[in-house]
C-alpha positions as CSV (number, residue, x, y, z in Angstrom):
1,M,0.0,0.0,0.0
2,K,1.1,3.4,-0.8
3,K,1.7,5.8,2.1
4,M,0.2,9.3,1.6
5,S,2.1,12.3,2.9
6,G,0.3,15.4,4.0
7,V,-1.8,16.8,6.8
8,T,-5.1,15.4,7.8
9,L,-8.1,17.6,8.4
10,M,-8.1,16.9,12.1
11,E,-4.5,18.1,12.5
12,L,-5.3,21.2,10.6
13,L,-8.2,22.0,12.9
14,V,-6.1,21.5,16.0
15,V,-3.4,23.8,14.7
16,L,-6.1,26.5,13.9
17,V,-7.6,26.2,17.4
18,L,-4.2,26.6,19.0
19,I,-3.4,29.6,16.8
20,G,-6.7,31.1,17.9
21,F,-6.0,30.6,21.6
22,V,-2.5,32.0,21.3
23,S,-3.6,35.1,19.3
24,T,-6.4,35.8,21.8
25,I,-4.0,35.8,24.7
26,V,-1.4,37.9,22.9
27,L,-3.9,40.5,21.7
28,D,-5.5,40.8,25.1
29,S,-2.1,41.3,26.7
30,A,-1.2,43.9,24.2
31,G,-4.3,45.8,25.0
32,N,-3.5,45.7,28.7
33,I,0.0,46.8,28.0
34,G,-1.3,49.8,26.2
35,I,-3.6,50.8,29.1
36,S,-0.7,50.3,31.6
37,L,1.6,52.5,29.5
38,N,-1.1,55.2,29.3
39,R,-1.5,55.1,33.1
40,L,2.3,55.2,33.6
41,N,2.6,58.2,31.2
42,E,-0.1,60.1,33.1
43,T,1.6,59.4,36.5
44,Y,4.9,60.5,35.0
45,E,3.4,63.8,33.8
46,E,1.8,64.5,37.3
47,I,5.2,63.8,39.0
48,R,7.0,66.0,36.5
49,E,4.7,68.9,37.2
50,E,4.9,68.3,40.9
51,I,8.7,68.4,41.2
52,P,9.2,72.2,40.8
53,V,6.3,72.9,43.2
54,R,7.9,70.8,45.9
55,R,11.2,72.5,45.3
56,W,9.6,75.9,45.5
57,L,7.8,75.1,48.8
58,I,11.0,73.6,50.3
59,D,13.0,76.8,49.3
60,V,10.4,79.3,50.4
61,I,9.4,77.7,53.7
62,G,12.9,76.2,54.4
63,S,14.5,79.6,54.2
64,S,12.0,81.3,56.6
65,I,13.5,83.9,58.8
66,A,12.9,84.2,62.5
67,V,12.2,87.7,63.9
68,A,12.2,89.4,67.2
69,R,9.3,88.7,69.5
70,K,8.1,92.3,69.4
71,D,7.9,92.2,65.6
72,T,4.7,90.2,65.4
73,V,3.8,91.7,62.0
74,H,6.6,89.7,60.3
75,S,6.6,86.6,62.5
76,F,6.0,83.1,61.1
77,K,2.4,82.0,61.6
78,G,0.7,78.9,60.5
79,T,-2.6,77.0,60.7
80,A,-3.7,73.8,59.0
81,N,-4.7,75.8,55.9
82,Y,-2.3,78.7,55.9
83,V,1.4,79.7,56.3
84,K,2.8,83.3,56.5
85,G,6.3,84.3,57.0
86,I,9.3,86.1,55.6
87,T,12.0,84.5,53.4
88,N,14.9,85.4,51.2
89,M,14.1,82.6,48.7
90,S,10.7,83.9,47.3
91,I,9.3,82.4,44.1
92,L,8.3,85.7,42.4
93,G,10.8,88.2,43.8
94,D,14.5,88.7,43.4
95,P,16.6,85.9,44.9
96,G,18.2,87.0,48.2
97,K,15.7,89.8,48.8
98,V,13.7,89.4,52.0
99,E,10.0,89.1,51.1
100,V,6.7,88.3,53.0
101,F,5.0,85.2,51.6
102,F,1.7,83.5,52.1
103,I,0.9,79.9,51.2
104,E,-2.8,78.9,51.4
105,L,-4.5,75.5,51.0
106,E,-8.0,76.0,49.7
107,P,-10.6,73.2,49.2
108,V,-11.6,72.9,45.6
109,G,-14.3,70.3,44.9
110,E,-13.1,67.0,46.2
111,G,-9.5,68.2,46.4
112,T,-7.2,70.9,47.7
113,A,-5.4,73.7,45.8
114,I,-2.1,75.2,46.9
115,Y,-1.8,79.0,46.3
116,Y,1.3,81.1,46.8
117,E,1.1,84.9,47.3
118,Q,3.6,87.6,47.8
119,I,3.2,91.3,48.4
120,G,3.2,93.1,45.1
121,F,2.1,90.1,43.1
122,E,-1.1,88.3,42.4
123,K,-2.0,85.0,44.1
124,V,-0.6,82.0,42.0
125,L,-2.0,78.5,41.9
126,L,1.0,76.1,42.5
127,S,-0.8,72.8,42.4
128,K,-4.0,70.8,43.0
129,Y,-4.3,67.6,44.9
130,S,-7.1,65.1,45.2
131,G,-8.3,64.8,48.8
132,K,-7.7,66.9,51.8
133,V,-4.2,68.4,52.4
134,E,-3.1,70.2,55.6
135,F,0.0,71.8,57.2
136,S,1.3,70.7,60.6
137,F,4.3,72.0,62.5
138,L,6.9,70.2,64.6
139,N,9.0,71.9,67.3
140,S,12.6,71.0,68.2
141,K,11.3,68.3,70.6
142,G,9.3,66.6,67.8
143,E,5.9,67.6,69.2
144,E,3.4,68.2,66.4
145,F,1.0,71.2,66.3
146,V,-1.7,72.3,63.9
147,E,-1.0,76.0,64.6
148,W,2.2,77.9,64.9
149,P,3.2,79.5,67.3
150,P,1.5,77.1,69.7
151,Q,2.0,79.7,72.6
152,R,2.2,83.5,72.7
153,A,5.7,83.2,74.2
154,L,7.0,81.7,70.9
155,D,6.0,84.6,68.7
156,G,8.8,85.3,66.2
157,S,10.2,81.8,66.5
158,L,10.1,79.1,63.8
159,P,9.1,75.5,63.9
160,R,11.8,72.9,63.2
161,L,9.7,71.2,60.5
162,V,6.7,72.1,58.4
163,V,4.8,69.1,57.0
164,I,2.3,69.2,54.2
165,D,0.3,65.9,54.3
166,G,-3.0,64.6,53.1
167,D,-5.1,61.7,51.9
168,S,-3.5,61.2,48.5
169,V,-0.2,63.1,48.8
170,T,3.3,61.9,49.6
171,P,4.1,64.0,52.7
172,L,6.4,67.0,52.0
173,I,8.6,67.6,55.1
174,V,10.4,70.9,55.1
175,E,13.2,71.5,57.5
176,I,13.6,75.1,58.5
177,K,17.2,76.3,59.0
178,Q,17.0,78.7,61.9
179,R,17.8,82.2,60.7
180,R,17.4,85.4,62.5
181,I,17.6,89.0,61.4
182,P,17.7,91.8,64.0
183,M,14.5,93.8,64.1
184,R,16.0,97.1,62.9
185,D,17.8,95.4,60.0
186,L,14.6,93.6,59.0
187,R,12.6,96.9,58.9
188,D,15.3,98.3,56.6
189,T,15.0,95.4,54.2
190,L,11.2,95.2,53.9
């Protein structure tokens, strides 16, 4: 008897079914990879926009200047939603010039907006976060406060750390390097 070479119909059907399974798995994975890449790109863009804001906040708050107790007009003050002080690293002014700054956290819909203001300039939106964001203040002993100064006797002083934290935010911890300008010199610079 003569042997026939070739592929049977059953073998052909099995190969087609296997190709169908493999292509389904590959195409489904490719779609998920596309979705994952889009999410990764969105996250990257958010982080890229957030880096300068974090640097500005670290520079402005971190270079806050302590004043004499009697000079309450220029002393560092803070609440859960607001920080006011003087700095020589302002965002809008000339570098090195002592300026009064205000940073405000305002609720916007389901999130929080961070605004920066400086005397002589309009209020500027720095960033928006989803969820609630608040300031807190730590003294040199590590005690946390929601207002600064926590006592009248500490007017003119600075907290050791200012923390910006919230529901969906990686905490920003700003260390303040203690600086002091004598009151008469400060009045000359402002």
